[in-house]
Biotite code that builds the C-alpha atoms (Angstrom):
import biotite.structure as struc

atoms = struc.array([
    struc.Atom([-17.715, -61.276, 90.757], chain_id="A", res_id=1, res_name="MET", atom_name="CA", element="C"),
    struc.Atom([-14.589, -59.347, 91.472], chain_id="A", res_id=2, res_name="GLU", atom_name="CA", element="C"),
    struc.Atom([-11.313, -58.919, 89.649], chain_id="A", res_id=3, res_name="ALA", atom_name="CA", element="C"),
    struc.Atom([-8.184, -60.541, 90.995], chain_id="A", res_id=4, res_name="LEU", atom_name="CA", element="C"),
    struc.Atom([-4.920, -59.000, 89.814], chain_id="A", res_id=5, res_name="ASP", atom_name="CA", element="C"),
    struc.Atom([-2.247, -61.662, 89.394], chain_id="A", res_id=6, res_name="VAL", atom_name="CA", element="C"),
    struc.Atom([1.236, -61.851, 87.975], chain_id="A", res_id=7, res_name="LYS", atom_name="CA", element="C"),
    struc.Atom([2.470, -64.891, 86.067], chain_id="A", res_id=8, res_name="ILE", atom_name="CA", element="C"),
    struc.Atom([5.887, -65.040, 84.438], chain_id="A", res_id=9, res_name="MET", atom_name="CA", element="C"),
    struc.Atom([6.269, -61.284, 84.899], chain_id="A", res_id=10, res_name="GLY", atom_name="CA", element="C"),
    struc.Atom([2.974, -60.487, 83.182], chain_id="A", res_id=11, res_name="ARG", atom_name="CA", element="C"),
    struc.Atom([-0.041, -59.024, 84.926], chain_id="A", res_id=12, res_name="GLU", atom_name="CA", element="C"),
    struc.Atom([-3.560, -60.375, 84.444], chain_id="A", res_id=13, res_name="PHE", atom_name="CA", element="C"),
    struc.Atom([-7.005, -59.532, 85.776], chain_id="A", res_id=14, res_name="LYS", atom_name="CA", element="C"),
    struc.Atom([-9.103, -62.618, 86.424], chain_id="A", res_id=15, res_name="ILE", atom_name="CA", element="C"),
    struc.Atom([-12.771, -62.515, 87.381], chain_id="A", res_id=16, res_name="ALA", atom_name="CA", element="C"),
    struc.Atom([-13.680, -64.679, 90.352], chain_id="A", res_id=17, res_name="CYS", atom_name="CA", element="C"),
    struc.Atom([-16.221, -65.013, 93.113], chain_id="A", res_id=18, res_name="LYS", atom_name="CA", element="C"),
    struc.Atom([-15.026, -63.657, 96.469], chain_id="A", res_id=19, res_name="PRO", atom_name="CA", element="C"),
    struc.Atom([-15.213, -67.119, 98.047], chain_id="A", res_id=20, res_name="GLU", atom_name="CA", element="C"),
    struc.Atom([-12.985, -68.546, 95.281], chain_id="A", res_id=21, res_name="GLU", atom_name="CA", element="C"),
    struc.Atom([-10.283, -65.896, 95.616], chain_id="A", res_id=22, res_name="ARG", atom_name="CA", element="C"),
    struc.Atom([-7.941, -67.881, 97.891], chain_id="A", res_id=23, res_name="ALA", atom_name="CA", element="C"),
    struc.Atom([-8.195, -71.038, 95.776], chain_id="A", res_id=24, res_name="ALA", atom_name="CA", element="C"),
    struc.Atom([-7.607, -69.065, 92.590], chain_id="A", res_id=25, res_name="LEU", atom_name="CA", element="C"),
    struc.Atom([-4.526, -67.443, 94.124], chain_id="A", res_id=26, res_name="GLN", atom_name="CA", element="C"),
    struc.Atom([-3.248, -70.919, 94.987], chain_id="A", res_id=27, res_name="GLN", atom_name="CA", element="C"),
    struc.Atom([-3.868, -71.973, 91.376], chain_id="A", res_id=28, res_name="ALA", atom_name="CA", element="C"),
    struc.Atom([-1.930, -68.936, 90.170], chain_id="A", res_id=29, res_name="VAL", atom_name="CA", element="C"),
    struc.Atom([0.974, -69.884, 92.451], chain_id="A", res_id=30, res_name="ASN", atom_name="CA", element="C"),
    struc.Atom([0.956, -73.446, 91.111], chain_id="A", res_id=31, res_name="ILE", atom_name="CA", element="C"),
    struc.Atom([0.883, -72.235, 87.501], chain_id="A", res_id=32, res_name="VAL", atom_name="CA", element="C"),
    struc.Atom([3.625, -69.660, 88.126], chain_id="A", res_id=33, res_name="GLU", atom_name="CA", element="C"),
    struc.Atom([5.850, -72.267, 89.753], chain_id="A", res_id=34, res_name="THR", atom_name="CA", element="C"),
    struc.Atom([5.245, -74.855, 87.054], chain_id="A", res_id=35, res_name="ARG", atom_name="CA", element="C"),
    struc.Atom([5.765, -72.397, 84.191], chain_id="A", res_id=36, res_name="MET", atom_name="CA", element="C"),
    struc.Atom([8.990, -71.128, 85.772], chain_id="A", res_id=37, res_name="SER", atom_name="CA", element="C"),
    struc.Atom([10.241, -74.684, 86.196], chain_id="A", res_id=38, res_name="THR", atom_name="CA", element="C"),
    struc.Atom([9.477, -75.505, 82.550], chain_id="A", res_id=39, res_name="ILE", atom_name="CA", element="C"),
    struc.Atom([11.097, -72.272, 81.356], chain_id="A", res_id=40, res_name="ARG", atom_name="CA", element="C"),
    struc.Atom([14.199, -72.895, 83.451], chain_id="A", res_id=41, res_name="ASP", atom_name="CA", element="C"),
    struc.Atom([14.798, -76.287, 81.827], chain_id="A", res_id=42, res_name="THR", atom_name="CA", element="C"),
    struc.Atom([15.364, -74.473, 78.545], chain_id="A", res_id=43, res_name="GLY", atom_name="CA", element="C"),
    struc.Atom([13.643, -77.274, 76.629], chain_id="A", res_id=44, res_name="LYS", atom_name="CA", element="C"),
    struc.Atom([10.468, -75.298, 75.877], chain_id="A", res_id=45, res_name="VAL", atom_name="CA", element="C"),
    struc.Atom([10.678, -71.840, 74.329], chain_id="A", res_id=46, res_name="VAL", atom_name="CA", element="C"),
    struc.Atom([7.873, -69.301, 74.116], chain_id="A", res_id=47, res_name="GLY", atom_name="CA", element="C"),
    struc.Atom([5.300, -68.305, 76.701], chain_id="A", res_id=48, res_name="LEU", atom_name="CA", element="C"),
    struc.Atom([2.426, -69.934, 74.824], chain_id="A", res_id=49, res_name="ASP", atom_name="CA", element="C"),
    struc.Atom([4.186, -73.305, 74.655], chain_id="A", res_id=50, res_name="LYS", atom_name="CA", element="C"),
    struc.Atom([5.262, -73.070, 78.284], chain_id="A", res_id=51, res_name="ILE", atom_name="CA", element="C"),
    struc.Atom([1.652, -72.285, 79.299], chain_id="A", res_id=52, res_name="ALA", atom_name="CA", element="C"),
    struc.Atom([0.287, -75.251, 77.352], chain_id="A", res_id=53, res_name="VAL", atom_name="CA", element="C"),
    struc.Atom([2.885, -77.627, 78.812], chain_id="A", res_id=54, res_name="MET", atom_name="CA", element="C"),
    struc.Atom([2.185, -76.382, 82.346], chain_id="A", res_id=55, res_name="ALA", atom_name="CA", element="C"),
    struc.Atom([-1.576, -76.748, 81.852], chain_id="A", res_id=56, res_name="ALA", atom_name="CA", element="C"),
    struc.Atom([-1.168, -80.285, 80.536], chain_id="A", res_id=57, res_name="LEU", atom_name="CA", element="C"),
    struc.Atom([1.154, -81.313, 83.355], chain_id="A", res_id=58, res_name="GLN", atom_name="CA", element="C"),
    struc.Atom([-1.102, -79.874, 86.058], chain_id="A", res_id=59, res_name="ILE", atom_name="CA", element="C"),
    struc.Atom([-4.248, -81.377, 84.521], chain_id="A", res_id=60, res_name="ALA", atom_name="CA", element="C"),
    struc.Atom([-2.559, -84.761, 84.190], chain_id="A", res_id=61, res_name="HIS", atom_name="CA", element="C"),
    struc.Atom([-1.420, -84.679, 87.808], chain_id="A", res_id=62, res_name="GLU", atom_name="CA", element="C"),
    struc.Atom([-4.928, -83.704, 88.898], chain_id="A", res_id=63, res_name="SER", atom_name="CA", element="C"),
    struc.Atom([-6.347, -86.706, 87.088], chain_id="A", res_id=64, res_name="LEU", atom_name="CA", element="C"),
    struc.Atom([-3.813, -89.385, 88.032], chain_id="A", res_id=65, res_name="VAL", atom_name="CA", element="C"),
    struc.Atom([-2.170, -87.945, 91.129], chain_id="A", res_id=66, res_name="GLY", atom_name="CA", element="C"),
    struc.Atom([0.766, -89.611, 92.774], chain_id="A", res_id=67, res_name="SER", atom_name="CA", element="C"),
    struc.Atom([-1.304, -92.722, 93.509], chain_id="A", res_id=68, res_name="ASN", atom_name="CA", element="C"),
    struc.Atom([-2.502, -94.504, 90.342], chain_id="A", res_id=69, res_name="PRO", atom_name="CA", element="C"),
    struc.Atom([-5.108, -96.441, 92.328], chain_id="A", res_id=70, res_name="SER", atom_name="CA", element="C"),
    struc.Atom([-6.829, -93.134, 93.167], chain_id="A", res_id=71, res_name="ASN", atom_name="CA", element="C"),
    struc.Atom([-7.067, -91.437, 89.759], chain_id="A", res_id=72, res_name="PRO", atom_name="CA", element="C"),
    struc.Atom([-9.043, -88.371, 90.809], chain_id="A", res_id=73, res_name="VAL", atom_name="CA", element="C"),
    struc.Atom([-7.575, -87.861, 94.273], chain_id="A", res_id=74, res_name="LEU", atom_name="CA", element="C"),
    struc.Atom([-11.025, -88.057, 95.792], chain_id="A", res_id=75, res_name="GLY", atom_name="CA", element="C"),
    struc.Atom([-12.270, -85.047, 93.818], chain_id="A", res_id=76, res_name="LEU", atom_name="CA", element="C"),
    struc.Atom([-15.590, -85.117, 92.037], chain_id="A", res_id=77, res_name="ASP", atom_name="CA", element="C"),
    struc.Atom([-15.659, -84.456, 88.294], chain_id="A", res_id=78, res_name="ILE", atom_name="CA", element="C"),
    struc.Atom([-17.130, -80.959, 88.783], chain_id="A", res_id=79, res_name="GLU", atom_name="CA", element="C"),
    struc.Atom([-14.174, -79.956, 90.949], chain_id="A", res_id=80, res_name="THR", atom_name="CA", element="C"),
    struc.Atom([-11.724, -81.304, 88.392], chain_id="A", res_id=81, res_name="ILE", atom_name="CA", element="C"),
    struc.Atom([-13.533, -79.528, 85.549], chain_id="A", res_id=82, res_name="GLU", atom_name="CA", element="C"),
    struc.Atom([-13.519, -76.267, 87.539], chain_id="A", res_id=83, res_name="ARG", atom_name="CA", element="C"),
    struc.Atom([-9.781, -76.588, 88.183], chain_id="A", res_id=84, res_name="LYS", atom_name="CA", element="C"),
    struc.Atom([-9.092, -77.300, 84.509], chain_id="A", res_id=85, res_name="ILE", atom_name="CA", element="C"),
    struc.Atom([-11.239, -74.314, 83.509], chain_id="A", res_id=86, res_name="LYS", atom_name="CA", element="C"),
    struc.Atom([-9.231, -72.087, 85.861], chain_id="A", res_id=87, res_name="THR", atom_name="CA", element="C"),
    struc.Atom([-5.995, -73.325, 84.304], chain_id="A", res_id=88, res_name="ILE", atom_name="CA", element="C"),
    struc.Atom([-7.416, -72.696, 80.821], chain_id="A", res_id=89, res_name="GLU", atom_name="CA", element="C"),
    struc.Atom([-8.464, -69.154, 81.798], chain_id="A", res_id=90, res_name="GLN", atom_name="CA", element="C"),
    struc.Atom([-4.995, -68.348, 83.077], chain_id="A", res_id=91, res_name="ILE", atom_name="CA", element="C"),
    struc.Atom([-3.340, -69.831, 79.994], chain_id="A", res_id=92, res_name="ALA", atom_name="CA", element="C"),
    struc.Atom([-5.826, -68.102, 77.660], chain_id="A", res_id=93, res_name="ASP", atom_name="CA", element="C"),
    struc.Atom([-5.133, -64.775, 79.336], chain_id="A", res_id=94, res_name="ALA", atom_name="CA", element="C"),
    struc.Atom([-1.464, -65.230, 78.499], chain_id="A", res_id=95, res_name="GLY", atom_name="CA", element="C"),
    struc.Atom([-2.208, -66.260, 74.935], chain_id="A", res_id=96, res_name="LEU", atom_name="CA", element="C"),
    struc.Atom([-4.607, -63.352, 74.348], chain_id="A", res_id=97, res_name="GLU", atom_name="CA", element="C"),
    struc.Atom([-1.703, -60.961, 74.792], chain_id="A", res_id=98, res_name="ASP", atom_name="CA", element="C"),
    struc.Atom([-0.111, -62.390, 71.668], chain_id="A", res_id=99, res_name="GLN", atom_name="CA", element="C"),
    struc.Atom([-2.202, -61.344, 68.692], chain_id="A", res_id=100, res_name="SER", atom_name="CA", element="C"),
    struc.Atom([-3.145, -64.105, 66.333], chain_id="A", res_id=101, res_name="GLY", atom_name="CA", element="C"),
    struc.Atom([-2.310, -66.934, 68.730], chain_id="A", res_id=102, res_name="LYS", atom_name="CA", element="C"),
    struc.Atom([-4.967, -69.600, 69.396], chain_id="A", res_id=103, res_name="PRO", atom_name="CA", element="C"),
    struc.Atom([-6.532, -70.100, 72.792], chain_id="A", res_id=104, res_name="LYS", atom_name="CA", element="C"),
    struc.Atom([-6.130, -73.335, 74.748], chain_id="A", res_id=105, res_name="ILE", atom_name="CA", element="C"),
    struc.Atom([-9.627, -74.546, 73.818], chain_id="A", res_id=106, res_name="ALA", atom_name="CA", element="C"),
    struc.Atom([-8.795, -74.007, 70.137], chain_id="A", res_id=107, res_name="ASP", atom_name="CA", element="C"),
    struc.Atom([-5.658, -76.116, 70.471], chain_id="A", res_id=108, res_name="LEU", atom_name="CA", element="C"),
    struc.Atom([-7.464, -79.107, 71.975], chain_id="A", res_id=109, res_name="PHE", atom_name="CA", element="C"),
    struc.Atom([-11.008, -78.773, 70.849], chain_id="A", res_id=110, res_name="GLY", atom_name="CA", element="C"),
])
């Protein structure tokens, strides 16, 4: 495992990943950053924790249903989907951990 330094919404995070997963994780970070910025810019959701949860839910939903309802998992196996959701949760949890006393994503939905 190695540490990947990333920046999301102006905040820096270290995320552990396998070397062969580095590029995919960086792509995930870019997706999360873009989605969170889009949500923030609408002005409808306030607070980093709420923005992170909304972004995670939107991305997970899109991963499950995709743009084609007849292909709900976009040809991905369940392990790939679970791994992608776990990555999203890790990124969101890292943001929530910076705010003392705030629950983690798993606590909110589990």
